PQR file with spaces between the fields and no chain letter, atoms N, CA, C, O and H, PARSE charges and radii, in Angstrom:
ATOM       1  N    MET     1     104.253   98.986   85.072 -0.4000 1.5000
ATOM       2  CA   MET     1     103.218   97.984   85.183 -0.0000 2.0000
ATOM       3  C    MET     1     102.573   98.145   86.550  0.5500 1.7000
ATOM       4  O    MET     1     103.272   98.263   87.556 -0.5500 1.4000
ATOM       5  N    ILE     2     101.247   98.149   86.594 -0.4000 1.5000
ATOM       6  CA   ILE     2     100.493   98.256   87.841 -0.0000 2.0000
ATOM       7  C    ILE     2      99.718   96.967   88.076  0.5500 1.7000
ATOM       8  O    ILE     2      99.089   96.430   87.164 -0.5500 1.4000
ATOM       9  H    ILE     2     100.680   98.053   85.777  0.4000 1.0000
ATOM      10  N    ARG     3      99.771   96.486   89.291 -0.4000 1.5000
ATOM      11  CA   ARG     3      99.014   95.300   89.709 -0.0000 2.0000
ATOM      12  C    ARG     3      98.126   95.742   90.868  0.5500 1.7000
ATOM      13  O    ARG     3      98.629   96.120   91.927 -0.5500 1.4000
ATOM      14  H    ARG     3     100.282   96.922   90.032  0.4000 1.0000
ATOM      15  N    GLY     4      96.829   95.698   90.676 -0.4000 1.5000
ATOM      16  CA   GLY     4      95.902   96.122   91.719 -0.0000 2.0000
ATOM      17  C    GLY     4      95.084   97.318   91.263  0.5500 1.7000
ATOM      18  O    GLY     4      94.831   97.494   90.071 -0.5500 1.4000
ATOM      19  H    GLY     4      96.421   95.392   89.816  0.4000 1.0000
ATOM      20  N    ASP     5      94.674   98.137   92.221 -0.4000 1.5000
ATOM      21  CA   ASP     5      93.786   99.269   91.942 -0.0000 2.0000
ATOM      22  C    ASP     5      94.420  100.558   92.446  0.5500 1.7000
ATOM      23  O    ASP     5      94.348  100.870   93.635 -0.5500 1.4000
ATOM      24  H    ASP     5      94.880   97.994   93.189  0.4000 1.0000
ATOM      25  N    ALA     6      95.039  101.302   91.542 -0.4000 1.5000
ATOM      26  CA   ALA     6      95.691  102.556   91.919 -0.0000 2.0000
ATOM      27  C    ALA     6      94.677  103.568   92.441  0.5500 1.7000
ATOM      28  O    ALA     6      94.995  104.359   93.328 -0.5500 1.4000
ATOM      29  H    ALA     6      95.098  101.049   90.576  0.4000 1.0000
ATOM      30  N    GLY     7      93.464  103.551   91.901 -0.4000 1.5000
ATOM      31  CA   GLY     7      92.421  104.462   92.349 -0.0000 2.0000
ATOM      32  C    GLY     7      92.044  104.263   93.804  0.5500 1.7000
ATOM      33  O    GLY     7      91.703  105.218   94.502 -0.5500 1.4000
ATOM      34  H    GLY     7      93.206  102.908   91.180  0.4000 1.0000
ATOM      35  N    LYS     8      92.106  103.021   94.258 -0.4000 1.5000
ATOM      36  CA   LYS     8      91.811  102.705   95.666 -0.0000 2.0000
ATOM      37  C    LYS     8      93.070  102.758   96.529  0.5500 1.7000
ATOM      38  O    LYS     8      93.026  102.505   97.733 -0.5500 1.4000
ATOM      39  H    LYS     8      92.382  102.245   93.691  0.4000 1.0000
ATOM      40  N    ARG     9      94.183  103.087   95.898 -0.4000 1.5000
ATOM      41  CA   ARG     9      95.483  103.144   96.579 -0.0000 2.0000
ATOM      42  C    ARG     9      95.848  101.808   97.210  0.5500 1.7000
ATOM      43  O    ARG     9      96.345  101.742   98.334 -0.5500 1.4000
ATOM      44  H    ARG     9      94.220  103.293   94.920  0.4000 1.0000
ATOM      45  N    GLU    10      95.588  100.746   96.452 -0.4000 1.5000
ATOM      46  CA   GLU    10      95.966   99.384   96.835 -0.0000 2.0000
ATOM      47  C    GLU    10      96.561   98.715   95.600  0.5500 1.7000
ATOM      48  O    GLU    10      95.852   98.089   94.812 -0.5500 1.4000
ATOM      49  H    GLU    10      95.184  100.800   95.538  0.4000 1.0000
ATOM      50  N    PHE    11      97.869   98.860   95.448 -0.4000 1.5000
ATOM      51  CA   PHE    11      98.500   98.343   94.230 -0.0000 2.0000
ATOM      52  C    PHE    11      99.979   98.090   94.447  0.5500 1.7000
ATOM      53  O    PHE    11     100.572   98.506   95.442 -0.5500 1.4000
ATOM      54  H    PHE    11      98.444   99.369   96.088  0.4000 1.0000
ATOM      55  N    ILE    12     100.552   97.389   93.474 -0.4000 1.5000
ATOM      56  CA   ILE    12     101.995   97.216   93.396 -0.0000 2.0000
ATOM      57  C    ILE    12     102.409   97.777   92.041  0.5500 1.7000
ATOM      58  O    ILE    12     101.805   97.457   91.017 -0.5500 1.4000
ATOM      59  H    ILE    12     100.070   97.050   92.666  0.4000 1.0000
ATOM      60  N    ALA    13     103.435   98.611   92.041 -0.4000 1.5000
ATOM      61  CA   ALA    13     103.983   99.151   90.795 -0.0000 2.0000
ATOM      62  C    ALA    13     105.293   98.420   90.507  0.5500 1.7000
ATOM      63  O    ALA    13     106.112   98.209   91.402 -0.5500 1.4000
ATOM      64  H    ALA    13     103.926   98.871   92.872  0.4000 1.0000
ATOM      65  N    PHE    14     105.475   98.041   89.254 -0.4000 1.5000
ATOM      66  CA   PHE    14     106.700   97.364   88.832 -0.0000 2.0000
ATOM      67  C    PHE    14     107.351   98.165   87.720  0.5500 1.7000
ATOM      68  O    PHE    14     106.673   98.674   86.827 -0.5500 1.4000
ATOM      69  H    PHE    14     104.810   98.212   88.527  0.4000 1.0000
ATOM      70  N    TRP    15     108.657   98.271   87.779 -0.4000 1.5000
ATOM      71  CA   TRP    15     109.427   98.872   86.703 -0.0000 2.0000
ATOM      72  C    TRP    15     110.115   97.717   85.987  0.5500 1.7000
ATOM      73  O    TRP    15     110.786   96.895   86.611 -0.5500 1.4000
ATOM      74  H    TRP    15     109.207   97.857   88.504  0.4000 1.0000
ATOM      75  N    MET    16     109.939   97.668   84.677 -0.4000 1.5000
ATOM      76  CA   MET    16     110.381   96.533   83.871 -0.0000 2.0000
ATOM      77  C    MET    16     111.376   96.972   82.798  0.5500 1.7000
ATOM      78  O    MET    16     111.372   98.120   82.356 -0.5500 1.4000
ATOM      79  H    MET    16     109.393   98.336   84.170  0.4000 1.0000
ATOM      80  N    LYS    17     112.225   96.031   82.394 -0.4000 1.5000
ATOM      81  CA   LYS    17     113.091   96.211   81.232 -0.0000 2.0000
ATOM      82  C    LYS    17     113.339   94.841   80.632  0.5500 1.7000
ATOM      83  O    LYS    17     113.782   93.918   81.316 -0.5500 1.4000
ATOM      84  H    LYS    17     112.229   95.098   82.753  0.4000 1.0000
ATOM      85  N    GLU    18     113.050   94.724   79.355 -0.4000 1.5000
ATOM      86  CA   GLU    18     113.274   93.478   78.613 -0.0000 2.0000
ATOM      87  C    GLU    18     112.630   92.276   79.315  0.5500 1.7000
ATOM      88  O    GLU    18     113.208   91.189   79.361 -0.5500 1.4000
ATOM      89  H    GLU    18     112.691   95.474   78.800  0.4000 1.0000
ATOM      90  N    GLY    19     111.418   92.490   79.864 -0.4000 1.5000
ATOM      91  CA   GLY    19     110.664   91.406   80.477 -0.0000 2.0000
ATOM      92  C    GLY    19     111.092   91.044   81.884  0.5500 1.7000
ATOM      93  O    GLY    19     110.589   90.075   82.453 -0.5500 1.4000
ATOM      94  H    GLY    19     110.949   93.372   79.827  0.4000 1.0000
ATOM      95  N    ARG    20     112.008   91.804   82.453 -0.4000 1.5000
ATOM      96  CA   ARG    20     112.495   91.531   83.801 -0.0000 2.0000
ATOM      97  C    ARG    20     112.078   92.653   84.750  0.5500 1.7000
ATOM      98  O    ARG    20     111.992   93.815   84.353 -0.5500 1.4000
ATOM      99  H    ARG    20     112.416   92.591   81.990  0.4000 1.0000
ATOM     100  N    VAL    21     111.821   92.293   86.004 -0.4000 1.5000
ATOM     101  CA   VAL    21     111.446   93.280   87.021 -0.0000 2.0000
ATOM     102  C    VAL    21     112.723   93.928   87.548  0.5500 1.7000
ATOM     103  O    VAL    21     113.596   93.246   88.084 -0.5500 1.4000
ATOM     104  H    VAL    21     111.892   91.349   86.326  0.4000 1.0000
ATOM     105  N    LEU    22     112.826   95.246   87.394 -0.4000 1.5000
ATOM     106  CA   LEU    22     113.977   95.988   87.910 -0.0000 2.0000
ATOM     107  C    LEU    22     113.720   96.552   89.304  0.5500 1.7000
ATOM     108  O    LEU    22     114.637   96.670   90.117 -0.5500 1.4000
ATOM     109  H    LEU    22     112.117   95.800   86.958  0.4000 1.0000
ATOM     110  N    ALA    23     112.447   96.902   89.571 -0.4000 1.5000
ATOM     111  CA   ALA    23     112.083   97.492   90.856 -0.0000 2.0000
ATOM     112  C    ALA    23     110.598   97.289   91.094  0.5500 1.7000
ATOM     113  O    ALA    23     109.830   97.066   90.158 -0.5500 1.4000
ATOM     114  H    ALA    23     111.702   96.806   88.910  0.4000 1.0000
ATOM     115  N    GLY    24     110.208   97.368   92.341 -0.4000 1.5000
ATOM     116  CA   GLY    24     108.798   97.245   92.686 -0.0000 2.0000
ATOM     117  C    GLY    24     108.487   98.075   93.923  0.5500 1.7000
ATOM     118  O    GLY    24     109.344   98.283   94.782 -0.5500 1.4000
ATOM     119  H    GLY    24     110.832   97.549   93.101  0.4000 1.0000
ATOM     120  N    MET    25     107.256   98.542   93.997 -0.4000 1.5000
ATOM     121  CA   MET    25     106.817   99.346   95.133 -0.0000 2.0000
ATOM     122  C    MET    25     105.399   98.935   95.491  0.5500 1.7000
ATOM     123  O    MET    25     104.520   98.909   94.629 -0.5500 1.4000
ATOM     124  H    MET    25     106.560   98.373   93.299  0.4000 1.0000
ATOM     125  N    ASN    26     105.172   98.611   96.765 -0.4000 1.5000
ATOM     126  CA   ASN    26     103.822   98.236   97.183 -0.0000 2.0000
ATOM     127  C    ASN    26     103.172   99.393   97.935  0.5500 1.7000
ATOM     128  O    ASN    26     103.814  100.074   98.736 -0.5500 1.4000
ATOM     129  H    ASN    26     105.886   98.632   97.466  0.4000 1.0000
ATOM     130  N    VAL    27     101.894   99.600   97.663 -0.4000 1.5000
ATOM     131  CA   VAL    27     101.098  100.633   98.319 -0.0000 2.0000
ATOM     132  C    VAL    27      99.866   99.953   98.905  0.5500 1.7000
ATOM     133  O    VAL    27      98.965   99.542   98.174 -0.5500 1.4000
ATOM     134  H    VAL    27     101.373   99.047   97.013  0.4000 1.0000
ATOM     135  N    ASN    28      99.839   99.840  100.221 -0.4000 1.5000
ATOM     136  CA   ASN    28      98.717   99.225  100.947 -0.0000 2.0000
ATOM     137  C    ASN    28      98.409   97.800  100.511  0.5500 1.7000
ATOM     138  O    ASN    28      97.265   97.355  100.601 -0.5500 1.4000
ATOM     139  H    ASN    28     100.572  100.174  100.814  0.4000 1.0000
ATOM     140  N    VAL    29      99.419   97.088  100.042 -0.4000 1.5000
ATOM     141  CA   VAL    29      99.323   95.656   99.748 -0.0000 2.0000
ATOM     142  C    VAL    29     100.388   95.013  100.636  0.5500 1.7000
ATOM     143  O    VAL    29     101.579   95.290  100.499 -0.5500 1.4000
ATOM     144  H    VAL    29     100.348   97.450   99.968  0.4000 1.0000
ATOM     145  N    TRP    30      99.943   94.164  101.536 -0.4000 1.5000
ATOM     146  CA   TRP    30     100.837   93.667  102.566 -0.0000 2.0000
ATOM     147  C    TRP    30     101.431   92.305  102.233  0.5500 1.7000
ATOM     148  O    TRP    30     100.888   91.556  101.421 -0.5500 1.4000
ATOM     149  H    TRP    30      98.975   93.939  101.648  0.4000 1.0000
ATOM     150  N    ASP    31     102.548   91.998  102.870 -0.4000 1.5000
ATOM     151  CA   ASP    31     103.219   90.700  102.748 -0.0000 2.0000
ATOM     152  C    ASP    31     103.682   90.391  101.325  0.5500 1.7000
ATOM     153  O    ASP    31     103.631   89.240  100.889 -0.5500 1.4000
ATOM     154  H    ASP    31     102.990   92.606  103.529  0.4000 1.0000
ATOM     155  N    VAL    32     104.129   91.409  100.607 -0.4000 1.5000
ATOM     156  CA   VAL    32     104.628   91.179   99.247 -0.0000 2.0000
ATOM     157  C    VAL    32     106.074   91.637   99.075  0.5500 1.7000
ATOM     158  O    VAL    32     106.636   91.486   97.990 -0.5500 1.4000
ATOM     159  H    VAL    32     104.171   92.343  100.961  0.4000 1.0000
ATOM     160  N    THR    33     106.684   92.190  100.111 -0.4000 1.5000
ATOM     161  CA   THR    33     108.048   92.701   99.980 -0.0000 2.0000
ATOM     162  C    THR    33     109.024   91.601   99.568  0.5500 1.7000
ATOM     163  O    THR    33     109.821   91.790   98.649 -0.5500 1.4000
ATOM     164  H    THR    33     106.228   92.313  100.993  0.4000 1.0000
ATOM     165  N    GLU    34     108.964   90.462  100.239 -0.4000 1.5000
ATOM     166  CA   GLU    34     109.889   89.372   99.909 -0.0000 2.0000
ATOM     167  C    GLU    34     109.676   88.838   98.489  0.5500 1.7000
ATOM     168  O    GLU    34     110.658   88.671   97.765 -0.5500 1.4000
ATOM     169  H    GLU    34     108.317   90.308  100.985  0.4000 1.0000
ATOM     170  N    PRO    35     108.434   88.562   98.055 -0.5600 1.5000
ATOM     171  CA   PRO    35     108.257   88.100   96.672  0.2800 2.0000
ATOM     172  C    PRO    35     108.707   89.134   95.633  0.5500 1.7000
ATOM     173  O    PRO    35     109.225   88.764   94.580 -0.5500 1.4000
ATOM     174  N    ILE    36     108.515   90.413   95.920 -0.4000 1.5000
ATOM     175  CA   ILE    36     108.983   91.452   94.991 -0.0000 2.0000
ATOM     176  C    ILE    36     110.509   91.409   94.908  0.5500 1.7000
ATOM     177  O    ILE    36     111.071   91.460   93.814 -0.5500 1.4000
ATOM     178  H    ILE    36     108.093   90.714   96.775  0.4000 1.0000
ATOM     179  N    GLN    37     111.176   91.315   96.051 -0.4000 1.5000
ATOM     180  CA   GLN    37     112.635   91.232   96.062 -0.0000 2.0000
ATOM     181  C    GLN    37     113.127   89.998   95.314  0.5500 1.7000
ATOM     182  O    GLN    37     114.129   90.062   94.602 -0.5500 1.4000
ATOM     183  H    GLN    37     110.718   91.274   96.940  0.4000 1.0000
ATOM     184  N    GLN    38     112.432   88.881   95.471 -0.4000 1.5000
ATOM     185  CA   GLN    38     112.824   87.655   94.771 -0.0000 2.0000
ATOM     186  C    GLN    38     112.704   87.817   93.264  0.5500 1.7000
ATOM     187  O    GLN    38     113.553   87.335   92.515 -0.5500 1.4000
ATOM     188  H    GLN    38     111.618   88.828   96.049  0.4000 1.0000
ATOM     189  N    LEU    39     111.644   88.500   92.815 -0.4000 1.5000
ATOM     190  CA   LEU    39     111.490   88.739   91.374 -0.0000 2.0000
ATOM     191  C    LEU    39     112.644   89.578   90.837  0.5500 1.7000
ATOM     192  O    LEU    39     113.176   89.298   89.763 -0.5500 1.4000
ATOM     193  H    LEU    39     110.954   88.892   93.424  0.4000 1.0000
ATOM     194  N    ILE    40     113.023   90.590   91.579 -0.4000 1.5000
ATOM     195  CA   ILE    40     114.122   91.464   91.148 -0.0000 2.0000
ATOM     196  C    ILE    40     115.432   90.683   91.116  0.5500 1.7000
ATOM     197  O    ILE    40     116.165   90.726   90.128 -0.5500 1.4000
ATOM     198  H    ILE    40     112.591   90.817   92.452  0.4000 1.0000
ATOM     199  N    ARG    41     115.716   89.982   92.185 -0.4000 1.5000
ATOM     200  CA   ARG    41     116.987   89.255   92.299 -0.0000 2.0000
ATOM     201  C    ARG    41     117.102   88.089   91.327  0.5500 1.7000
ATOM     202  O    ARG    41     118.201   87.754   90.885 -0.5500 1.4000
ATOM     203  H    ARG    41     115.120   89.947   92.988  0.4000 1.0000
ATOM     204  N    SER    42     115.982   87.473   90.995 -0.4000 1.5000
ATOM     205  CA   SER    42     116.021   86.309   90.103 -0.0000 2.0000
ATOM     206  C    SER    42     116.385   86.683   88.678  0.5500 1.7000
ATOM     207  O    SER    42     116.895   85.854   87.925 -0.5500 1.4000
ATOM     208  H    SER    42     115.089   87.745   91.354  0.4000 1.0000
ATOM     209  N    ARG    43     116.124   87.934   88.303 -0.4000 1.5000
ATOM     210  CA   ARG    43     116.356   88.416   86.930 -0.0000 2.0000
ATOM     211  C    ARG    43     115.603   87.565   85.903  0.5500 1.7000
ATOM     212  O    ARG    43     115.950   87.549   84.722 -0.5500 1.4000
ATOM     213  H    ARG    43     115.709   88.608   88.915  0.4000 1.0000
ATOM     214  N    ALA    44     114.573   86.863   86.367 -0.4000 1.5000
ATOM     215  CA   ALA    44     113.778   86.007   85.479 -0.0000 2.0000
ATOM     216  C    ALA    44     112.900   86.857   84.572  0.5500 1.7000
ATOM     217  O    ALA    44     112.396   87.903   84.980 -0.5500 1.4000
ATOM     218  H    ALA    44     114.291   86.876   87.326  0.4000 1.0000
ATOM     219  N    ARG    45     112.725   86.400   83.347 -0.4000 1.5000
ATOM     220  CA   ARG    45     111.740   87.029   82.466 -0.0000 2.0000
ATOM     221  C    ARG    45     110.362   86.657   82.992  0.5500 1.7000
ATOM     222  O    ARG    45     110.109   85.505   83.346 -0.5500 1.4000
ATOM     223  H    ARG    45     113.135   85.550   83.016  0.4000 1.0000
ATOM     224  N    VAL    46     109.480   87.640   83.037 -0.4000 1.5000
ATOM     225  CA   VAL    46     108.168   87.469   83.658 -0.0000 2.0000
ATOM     226  C    VAL    46     107.073   87.740   82.634  0.5500 1.7000
ATOM     227  O    VAL    46     107.162   88.695   81.863 -0.5500 1.4000
ATOM     228  H    VAL    46     109.685   88.575   82.749  0.4000 1.0000
ATOM     229  N    ASP    47     106.059   86.916   82.627 -0.4000 1.5000
ATOM     230  CA   ASP    47     104.877   87.132   81.800 -0.0000 2.0000
ATOM     231  C    ASP    47     104.163   88.366   82.358  0.5500 1.7000
ATOM     232  O    ASP    47     103.672   88.333   83.486 -0.5500 1.4000
ATOM     233  H    ASP    47     105.987   86.140   83.254  0.4000 1.0000
ATOM     234  N    THR    48     104.100   89.445   81.587 -0.4000 1.5000
ATOM     235  CA   THR    48     103.541   90.698   82.100 -0.0000 2.0000
ATOM     236  C    THR    48     102.049   90.595   82.404  0.5500 1.7000
ATOM     237  O    THR    48     101.557   91.269   83.309 -0.5500 1.4000
ATOM     238  H    THR    48     104.499   89.471   80.670  0.4000 1.0000
ATOM     239  N    GLU    49     101.329   89.769   81.667 -0.4000 1.5000
ATOM     240  CA   GLU    49      99.898   89.577   81.981 -0.0000 2.0000
ATOM     241  C    GLU    49      99.732   88.906   83.334  0.5500 1.7000
ATOM     242  O    GLU    49      98.866   89.291   84.120 -0.5500 1.4000
ATOM     243  H    GLU    49     101.729   89.222   80.931  0.4000 1.0000
ATOM     244  N    ALA    50     100.560   87.902   83.610 -0.4000 1.5000
ATOM     245  CA   ALA    50     100.509   87.226   84.907 -0.0000 2.0000
ATOM     246  C    ALA    50     100.951   88.172   86.023  0.5500 1.7000
ATOM     247  O    ALA    50     100.384   88.150   87.115 -0.5500 1.4000
ATOM     248  H    ALA    50     101.264   87.589   82.972  0.4000 1.0000
ATOM     249  N    LEU    51     101.951   88.995   85.755 -0.4000 1.5000
ATOM     250  CA   LEU    51     102.429   89.946   86.753 -0.0000 2.0000
ATOM     251  C    LEU    51     101.344   90.959   87.112  0.5500 1.7000
ATOM     252  O    LEU    51     101.238   91.363   88.270 -0.5500 1.4000
ATOM     253  H    LEU    51     102.412   89.012   84.867  0.4000 1.0000
ATOM     254  N    ALA    52     100.550   91.369   86.152 -0.4000 1.5000
ATOM     255  CA   ALA    52      99.478   92.337   86.393 -0.0000 2.0000
ATOM     256  C    ALA    52      98.255   91.717   87.064  0.5500 1.7000
ATOM     257  O    ALA    52      97.421   92.434   87.617 -0.5500 1.4000
ATOM     258  H    ALA    52     100.635   91.041   85.211  0.4000 1.0000
ATOM     259  N    ASP    53      98.143   90.403   87.019 -0.4000 1.5000
ATOM     260  CA   ASP    53      96.964   89.709   87.547 -0.0000 2.0000
ATOM     261  C    ASP    53      97.114   89.451   89.048  0.5500 1.7000
ATOM     262  O    ASP    53      97.965   88.655   89.446 -0.5500 1.4000
ATOM     263  H    ASP    53      98.819   89.820   86.569  0.4000 1.0000
ATOM     264  N    PRO    54      96.306   90.108   89.893 -0.5600 1.5000
ATOM     265  CA   PRO    54      96.436   89.919   91.334  0.2800 2.0000
ATOM     266  C    PRO    54      96.076   88.512   91.819  0.5500 1.7000
ATOM     267  O    PRO    54      96.326   88.176   92.976 -0.5500 1.4000
ATOM     268  N    HIS    55      95.496   87.695   90.949 -0.4000 1.5000
ATOM     269  CA   HIS    55      95.153   86.315   91.324 -0.0000 2.0000
ATOM     270  C    HIS    55      96.327   85.352   91.133  0.5500 1.7000
ATOM     271  O    HIS    55      96.279   84.216   91.604 -0.5500 1.4000
ATOM     272  H    HIS    55      95.293   87.968   90.009  0.4000 1.0000
ATOM     273  N    VAL    56      97.375   85.798   90.447 -0.4000 1.5000
ATOM     274  CA   VAL    56      98.568   84.966   90.235 -0.0000 2.0000
ATOM     275  C    VAL    56      99.557   85.284   91.352  0.5500 1.7000
ATOM     276  O    VAL    56      99.975   86.434   91.483 -0.5500 1.4000
ATOM     277  H    VAL    56      97.414   86.721   90.064  0.4000 1.0000
ATOM     278  N    PRO    57      99.941   84.301   92.158 -0.5600 1.5000
ATOM     279  CA   PRO    57     100.894   84.559   93.236  0.2800 2.0000
ATOM     280  C    PRO    57     102.229   85.069   92.700  0.5500 1.7000
ATOM     281  O    PRO    57     102.782   84.514   91.751 -0.5500 1.4000
ATOM     282  N    LEU    58     102.735   86.128   93.318 -0.4000 1.5000
ATOM     283  CA   LEU    58     104.016   86.698   92.877 -0.0000 2.0000
ATOM     284  C    LEU    58     105.152   85.689   92.966  0.5500 1.7000
ATOM     285  O    LEU    58     106.017   85.649   92.091 -0.5500 1.4000
ATOM     286  H    LEU    58     102.286   86.579   94.089  0.4000 1.0000
ATOM     287  N    ASP    59     105.155   84.867   94.026 -0.4000 1.5000
ATOM     288  CA   ASP    59     106.265   83.922   94.184 -0.0000 2.0000
ATOM     289  C    ASP    59     106.273   82.836   93.118  0.5500 1.7000
ATOM     290  O    ASP    59     107.298   82.182   92.923 -0.5500 1.4000
ATOM     291  H    ASP    59     104.452   84.900   94.736  0.4000 1.0000
ATOM     292  N    SER    60     105.162   82.626   92.426 -0.4000 1.5000
ATOM     293  CA   SER    60     105.157   81.650   91.337 -0.0000 2.0000
ATOM     294  C    SER    60     105.828   82.215   90.086  0.5500 1.7000
ATOM     295  O    SER    60     106.274   81.447   89.234 -0.5500 1.4000
ATOM     296  H    SER    60     104.330   83.157   92.585  0.4000 1.0000
ATOM     297  N    LEU    61     105.907   83.532   89.960 -0.4000 1.5000
ATOM     298  CA   LEU    61     106.501   84.163   88.782 -0.0000 2.0000
ATOM     299  C    LEU    61     108.018   84.134   88.832  0.5500 1.7000
ATOM     300  O    LEU    61     108.664   83.939   87.803 -0.5500 1.4000
ATOM     301  H    LEU    61     105.545   84.156   90.652  0.4000 1.0000
ATOM     302  N    GLY    62     108.592   84.322   90.003 -0.4000 1.5000
ATOM     303  CA   GLY    62     110.044   84.316   90.148 -0.0000 2.0000
ATOM     304  C    GLY    62     110.652   82.949   90.002  0.5500 1.7000
ATOM     305  O    GLY    62     111.866   82.821   89.846 -0.5500 1.4000
ATOM     306  H    GLY    62     108.067   84.479   90.839  0.4000 1.0000
ATOM     307  N    ALA    63     109.817   81.910   90.050 -0.4000 1.5000
ATOM     308  CA   ALA    63     110.313   80.546   89.953 -0.0000 2.0000
ATOM     309  C    ALA    63     110.646   80.155   88.515  0.5500 1.7000
ATOM     310  O    ALA    63     111.251   79.110   88.272 -0.5500 1.4000
ATOM     311  H    ALA    63     108.830   82.014   90.176  0.4000 1.0000
ATOM     312  N    LYS    64     110.246   81.000   87.566 -0.4000 1.5000
ATOM     313  CA   LYS    64     110.483   80.660   86.162 -0.0000 2.0000
ATOM     314  C    LYS    64     111.948   80.852   85.808  0.5500 1.7000
ATOM     315  O    LYS    64     112.682   81.575   86.481 -0.5500 1.4000
ATOM     316  H    LYS    64     109.755   81.848   87.763  0.4000 1.0000
ATOM     317  N    SER    65     112.343   80.205   84.764 -0.4000 1.5000
ATOM     318  CA   SER    65     113.722   80.280   84.284 -0.0000 2.0000
ATOM     319  C    SER    65     114.039   81.669   83.780  0.5500 1.7000
ATOM     320  O    SER    65     113.155   82.367   83.283 -0.5500 1.4000
ATOM     321  H    SER    65     111.746   79.617   84.217  0.4000 1.0000
ATOM     322  N    SER    66     115.294   82.081   83.902 -0.4000 1.5000
ATOM     323  CA   SER    66     115.702   83.405   83.433 -0.0000 2.0000
ATOM     324  C    SER    66     116.201   83.395   82.009  0.5500 1.7000
ATOM     325  O    SER    66     116.802   84.378   81.576 -0.5500 1.4000
ATOM     326  H    SER    66     116.012   81.514   84.306  0.4000 1.0000
ATOM     327  N    SER    67     115.982   82.333   81.263 -0.4000 1.5000
ATOM     328  CA   SER    67     116.455   82.257   79.875 -0.0000 2.0000
ATOM     329  C    SER    67     115.589   83.044   78.937  0.5500 1.7000
ATOM     330  O    SER    67     115.855   83.080   77.735 -0.5500 1.4000
ATOM     331  H    SER    67     115.494   81.534   81.616  0.4000 1.0000
């Protein structure tokens, strides 16, 4: 899953399994390391459309229940 613009080299890449974020990598997108780590550690199921949308704050996604 890509969030941002890979062509402009400003994006976050997410590796997913069963709706959960397993890993993330930011490229020229700043101040997102902690929210990415929280998503991984929370093991919460994430709405992939919201995850891909750069207008949705990452920290709001990890707050969801992991059920």
